N, C-alpha and C positions, 0 to 999 in steps of 0.2 A: 504494500500500500504506500502511495506517495504521501510525503509530508507536506505541510503548508509551503515551505520554501520551494520545493520542486513544482508544486501546482502553480504557484505564483509565477515562477520562471516560464513555465509552459504557457500560461495565459498571456504573459507579455509577448512571447513569440508569436502566438496566434493572432493577437490584436495587431501587432506590428505588420505581419504578413498581410492581414486583411486590409489595413490602412493602405499599404502600398498597392495591393491588387486593385482595390476599388478606385484609388486615386488615378492609377494608370488607365483603368477602364474609362474614366471620365476625361482622359487626356489632359490631366493637370500635372504640372511640374511640382516638385516639392516647394519651390518658392511661391508658386501661385496658391497652393493650398495653405501654406503657412501664413501668407498675407491675409487670406480670408478668415483664418483662425486668430489673427493678431498675435502670432508667436514667431519666434526666430526659426529659420529654416533648419538650423542645427537641432532645435528641440524636436521638430517633426522627424528629422532623420533618426534621432534617438528613439522615438516611438517605433518607427519602422524597423529598426534593427533589434528591437526588444531590449534596449538598454534602459529605457525609461517607460513608465506606465502612466498614461494620462489619467487625470482624476475624472470623476463621473461627469462633471460639467463639460470638460473638454471632449470626453467620449460622445456626449450628446451633440455637441457642435459638429464634430467630425461626421457622425452618422447623418445628421441633417444635411450637411453639405454634399456628402457622397450619396445621399438618397437611399440609405439602407437603414434597417432597424438596429438597435443596440444588440439584439440577439445575434444577428448576422455578423456585426462588427466584432463581437467578442467570441465568435465561434460556437455559440449555443444553438444556432439555427442556420440552415442553409438556404432559406427562401428570402428573396428580396422583398422589401416593403413596397406595396402598390402605391402608385402615387400620382 
């Protein structure tokens, strides 16, 4: 059974991969998405690499901009939000 540290690391990786995947599907650069989020590009890059974990408010902003649900963004569900 995985401990909390391993689960958190795995979740960061999943969220980061999903941010990058859906950002690229929307044809947005890191700089473009970071500007919409009012953060530095390096912060977004940290999210995408799984080095940093966005807080719930940032996750909501990212999901809204990428037009996906939080469940999809966090890897809990594979279906896009209708919109």
